[in-house]
BAMAR-897794 format. One line per field, with one value per residue (C-alpha): chain; x, y, z; residue in one letter. Coordinates in Angstrom, 3 decimals, always signed. Layout:
// residues N
ch c(A,...)
east c(X,...)
north c(Y,...)
up c(Z,...)
aa c(a,...)
This chain:
// residues 132
ch c(A,A,A,A,A,A,A,A,A,A,A,A,A,A,A,A,A,A,A,A,A,A,A,A,A,A,A,A,A,A,A,A,A,A,A,A,A,A,A,A,A,A,A,A,A,A,A,A,A,A,A,A,A,A,A,A,A,A,A,A,A,A,A,A,A,A,A,A,A,A,A,A,A,A,A,A,A,A,A,A,A,A,A,A,A,A,A,A,A,A,A,A,A,A,A,A,A,A,A,A,A,A,A,A,A,A,A,A,A,A,A,A,A,A,A,A,A,A,A,A,A,A,A,A,A,A,A,A,A,A,A,A)
east c(+261.237,+259.362,+261.673,+264.706,+263.206,+262.661,+266.253,+267.776,+267.668,+267.703,+264.858,+262.800,+263.328,+262.397,+259.303,+258.207,+258.818,+256.846,+254.001,+253.973,+253.725,+250.582,+248.148,+249.862,+249.625,+245.997,+245.177,+246.915,+244.953,+241.679,+242.446,+243.253,+239.999,+237.975,+239.509,+238.849,+235.199,+234.945,+236.563,+234.277,+231.218,+232.329,+232.660,+229.248,+227.397,+228.983,+227.930,+224.483,+223.828,+224.884,+222.741,+219.748,+219.972,+220.430,+217.387,+215.328,+216.148,+214.590,+211.565,+208.014,+208.149,+211.673,+211.346,+210.273,+212.600,+215.638,+214.937,+214.282,+217.408,+219.646,+218.218,+218.732,+222.200,+224.504,+221.955,+223.662,+227.223,+226.995,+225.274,+222.277,+222.568,+218.842,+217.909,+220.714,+220.956,+219.228,+218.242,+217.402,+215.985,+215.880,+214.293,+212.531,+209.889,+209.264,+209.638,+212.166,+215.465,+215.129,+217.931,+217.378,+219.918,+220.210,+222.183,+222.873,+224.166,+225.384,+226.660,+229.662,+229.524,+232.322,+234.399,+235.361,+234.269,+237.644,+236.400,+233.530,+230.716,+231.460,+228.740,+229.768,+227.867,+227.485,+225.775,+224.898,+222.876,+221.288,+218.894,+215.349,+214.749,+211.664,+209.329,+208.654)
north c(+7.113,+9.070,+12.110,+9.876,+8.489,+11.999,+13.085,+10.080,+10.534,+6.801,+6.245,+9.049,+7.811,+4.270,+5.563,+7.593,+4.764,+2.383,+4.884,+5.291,+1.519,+1.116,+2.386,+0.269,-2.880,-2.065,-1.687,-4.967,-6.744,-5.208,-6.279,-9.809,-9.955,-8.622,-11.143,-13.926,-12.891,-12.877,-16.311,-17.798,-16.311,-17.651,-21.162,-20.850,-19.665,-22.387,-25.085,-23.510,-23.452,-27.083,-28.227,-26.191,-27.613,-31.129,-30.904,-29.235,-32.088,-34.564,-32.496,-32.342,-28.534,-27.646,-23.849,-23.584,-26.365,-24.719,-21.342,-22.868,-25.039,-22.124,-19.871,-22.479,-23.569,-21.075,-19.400,-20.696,-19.536,-16.451,-13.508,-12.251,-14.996,-15.720,-12.051,-11.045,-13.853,-13.826,-17.188,-17.517,-20.805,-21.412,-24.480,-24.877,-27.257,-29.720,-32.889,-35.509,-35.078,-31.284,-29.213,-27.031,-24.242,-22.450,-19.237,-17.887,-14.335,-12.899,-9.338,-9.580,-6.836,-4.294,-3.621,-0.072,+2.524,+1.931,-1.347,-1.682,-4.117,-7.304,-9.711,-13.339,-15.806,-19.556,-21.521,-25.191,-27.263,-30.649,-32.823,-33.281,-36.833,-39.039,-38.517,-41.689)
up c(-144.480,-147.164,-146.708,-147.126,-150.345,-151.732,-150.934,-152.677,-156.483,-157.165,-154.727,-156.251,-159.786,-158.744,-157.000,-160.037,-162.490,-160.272,-159.996,-163.777,-164.262,-162.137,-164.826,-167.464,-165.349,-164.567,-168.280,-169.132,-166.412,-167.653,-171.229,-170.061,-168.111,-171.068,-173.484,-170.991,-170.805,-174.605,-174.852,-172.214,-173.893,-177.290,-175.891,-174.226,-177.356,-179.487,-177.052,-176.490,-180.245,-180.550,-177.631,-178.842,-182.374,-181.004,-178.749,-181.501,-183.897,-181.466,-180.460,-181.755,-181.320,-182.557,-182.466,-178.833,-177.676,-179.278,-177.676,-174.251,-174.382,-175.405,-172.692,-169.995,-171.144,-169.395,-167.166,-164.023,-164.712,-166.981,-165.337,-167.331,-169.950,-170.279,-170.664,-173.040,-175.592,-178.941,-180.388,-184.088,-185.363,-189.107,-190.673,-194.018,-192.653,-189.848,-191.942,-190.800,-192.624,-192.876,-191.399,-188.350,-187.821,-184.499,-184.037,-180.552,-180.050,-176.751,-176.186,-173.870,-171.240,-171.458,-168.378,-169.236,-171.772,-173.380,-174.865,-177.316,-176.646,-178.556,-179.598,-179.993,-182.176,-182.235,-185.019,-185.280,-187.743,-187.086,-189.083,-187.788,-186.654,-186.918,-183.996,-181.986)
aa c(m,f,k,k,l,l,k,d,k,k,g,l,s,s,f,l,s,s,a,a,m,i,p,i,v,f,m,l,f,a,m,f,l,q,f,t,m,i,g,t,a,q,l,a,v,n,e,a,a,f,e,a,a,r,s,a,a,r,s,s,n,p,q,q,t,a,v,q,t,a,q,n,f,a,n,g,f,i,l,g,w,k,d,k,i,t,v,t,v,n,m,p,d,t,n,p,g,s,p,v,t,v,q,v,a,y,p,v,p,q,l,f,a,l,f,q,t,k,t,v,y,g,v,s,t,q,v,l,e,d,k,p)
C-alpha cells in the first residue's frame, strides 16, 4: 500500500501536505491550551482576590485571614496554587471603614519554551467592618 502511494503523484502530494500540517495543528492546539490555562488562572486570581478581601474585611486579623483565604481558594483545582501565588495585602489601618486591598498574583506555567511565563493578577478592595 505504501509503495502504491509513493508511485501515485497525487497520493504523494497529499501525504506530504498532510505531514506538513501536523506541526501546524500541534502548535495551534498548544496555543489554545496555553490560552485556556491563562484564562482559567485569570478567573481564579480575580475570585481569590475578591474572596480574600471579603474575608479580611470581616476578620479581627485581616492580614493573615486574607493570605490564608487566597492560598486555600484554588488549591484543590489548580496544581501548585498554594506554593506559587503571591498575596499582597494593603490597608492603612485596622479601623472599621478603612479599605483593605488584596492583590493575588499567579505565574501561569508555560507548556513549551516557545511561550513566555505569564503572570496574571487579581485585585479587590473591601471596607473593613465592625467586629462583633
